[in-house]
C-alpha positions in Angstrom: 28.3 -29.0 31.2 27.3 -30.7 28.0 25.2 -33.0 30.1 23.1 -30.0 31.2 22.2 -29.2 27.6 20.9 -32.6 26.7 17.2 -33.1 27.6 16.5 -36.0 29.9 13.3 -37.9 29.5 10.5 -37.1 27.1 8.3 -34.9 29.3 8.7 -31.2 29.3 6.9 -28.7 31.4 4.3 -27.0 29.2 3.0 -23.6 30.3 -0.7 -23.4 30.4 -2.2 -22.0 27.2 -3.4 -18.8 28.9 0.1 -18.1 30.1 1.5 -17.8 26.5 1.2 -14.1 25.6 0.9 -14.9 21.8 -1.9 -17.4 22.3 -3.7 -14.8 24.4 -3.2 -12.1 21.7 -4.5 -14.5 19.0 -7.6 -15.2 21.1 -8.3 -11.5 21.6 -7.9 -10.8 17.9 -10.2 -13.7 17.0 -12.8 -12.3 19.6 -12.5 -8.8 18.1 -13.1 -10.0 14.5 -15.9 -12.4 15.5 -17.9 -9.5 17.0 -17.0 -6.9 14.4 -19.9 -7.2 12.0 -22.5 -7.9 14.6 -23.8 -4.3 14.6 -23.6 -3.7 10.8 -26.1 -4.8 8.2 -25.1 -7.8 6.2 -22.7 -7.0 3.4 -25.2 -8.4 0.9 -27.6 -5.7 2.0 -24.9 -3.1 1.5 -24.0 -4.4 -2.0 -27.7 -4.3 -2.9 -27.7 -0.6 -2.2 -24.8 0.1 -4.5 -25.9 0.5 -8.1 -24.2 -1.7 -10.7 -22.4 0.3 -13.4 -21.0 -0.4 -16.8 -18.4 1.8 -18.3 -17.6 1.6 -22.1 -15.6 3.7 -24.4 -15.5 4.6 -28.1 -13.1 6.8 -30.0 -15.2 9.9 -29.2 -17.2 9.2 -26.0 -17.2 7.4 -22.6 -20.6 5.9 -21.7 -21.5 5.1 -18.2 -24.7 3.1 -17.4 -25.9 2.7 -13.8 -28.8 0.5 -12.7 -31.0 2.6 -10.5 -34.3 0.7 -10.4 -37.2 2.7 -8.9 -35.3 6.0 -8.9 -36.3 9.1 -10.8 -34.5 12.2 -11.8 -35.2 13.9 -8.5 -33.6 11.1 -6.6 -30.2 11.3 -8.3 -27.4 13.8 -8.4 -24.6 13.9 -11.0 -21.5 16.0 -10.3 -18.2 16.6 -12.2 -15.2 17.8 -10.2 -11.5 17.3 -10.7 -12.0 14.9 -13.6 -14.2 12.7 -11.4 -17.8 12.0 -12.2 -19.9 11.2 -9.1 -23.4 9.7 -9.1 -25.2 10.1 -5.8 -28.6 9.2 -4.7 -30.8 7.5 -2.2 -32.7 4.3 -2.6 -35.8 3.6 -0.6 -37.7 0.3 -0.6 -40.9 -0.6 1.1 -42.7 -3.9 1.0 -46.0 -4.7 2.7 -47.6 -8.0 2.8 -50.8 -8.8 4.6 -52.5 -12.1 5.2 -55.2 -13.2 7.5 -52.6 -14.5 10.0 -49.9 -11.8 9.7 -49.1 -8.3 8.6 -45.5 -7.8 7.3 -43.9 -4.4 6.6 -40.3 -4.2 5.5 -38.5 -0.9 4.8 -34.9 -0.3 3.7 -33.2 2.9 2.7 -29.7 4.2 2.2 -27.6 6.7 0.3 -25.1 5.6 -2.3 -22.3 7.2 -4.2 -20.3 5.9 -7.1 -17.4 7.7 -8.8 -15.6 7.3 -12.1 -12.3 8.9 -13.0 -12.4 10.6 -16.4 -9.6 11.8 -18.7 -8.1 15.2 -17.9 -9.8 18.1 -19.7 -13.4 16.9 -19.6 -15.8 19.8 -19.4 -19.2 19.8 -17.7 -20.9 21.0 -20.9 -19.6 17.8 -22.6 -21.5 15.6 -20.2 -25.2 14.6 -20.9 -27.4 12.2 -18.9 -30.8 10.7 -19.1 -32.7 8.2 -17.0 -35.2 5.7 -18.4 -36.7 2.5 -17.0 -34.4 2.5 -14.0 -31.1 3.0 -16.0 -29.1 6.2 -15.9 -27.1 6.7 -19.0 -24.3 9.2 -18.9 -22.4 10.2 -22.1 -19.1 12.1 -21.8 -17.4 13.6 -24.9 -13.7 12.9 -24.8 -11.5 15.9 -24.8 -9.4 16.5 -27.9 -5.9 15.1 -27.4 -3.3 17.6 -26.4 -1.1 18.6 -29.2 2.6 18.3 -28.7 4.9 20.7 -30.4 8.5 20.4 -31.1 10.6 23.3 -29.9 13.6 24.4 -31.8 16.8 24.7 -29.8 19.0 27.7 -30.6 22.7 27.8 -30.0 23.7 30.4 -27.5 26.3 32.9 -28.8 
């Protein structure tokens, strides 16, 4: 009986690679991820559509600056809901190049949305915004801190 448990020789029968279900699963997962991004624009293009933002804070205000080159006031929406400030817009870009041997026209467009969580209690009237030279500057007045109050405990009779 113990003899049956000891392998004899150095050769073992190896199942073909395709017969191993885990190998097949790995190949299918690899194939799925290899083709995943084929129908999407490159991530660099998507990143270029997202405006860069800087958020800074002082004792009294929060300042948000978003780079929106080429956009005007009519191209941008600013919304405040549930203590979240959302900047929405649409970027459009067109480039035309003409030479005696060729005529090149490139167009790109896409909507973007960026959101920033604000402290609880910010009111819409405490938010101001202006756009100049492709930079949107949003200033938010911080709400006054909530006052805590100590409550006296009475002894029940």
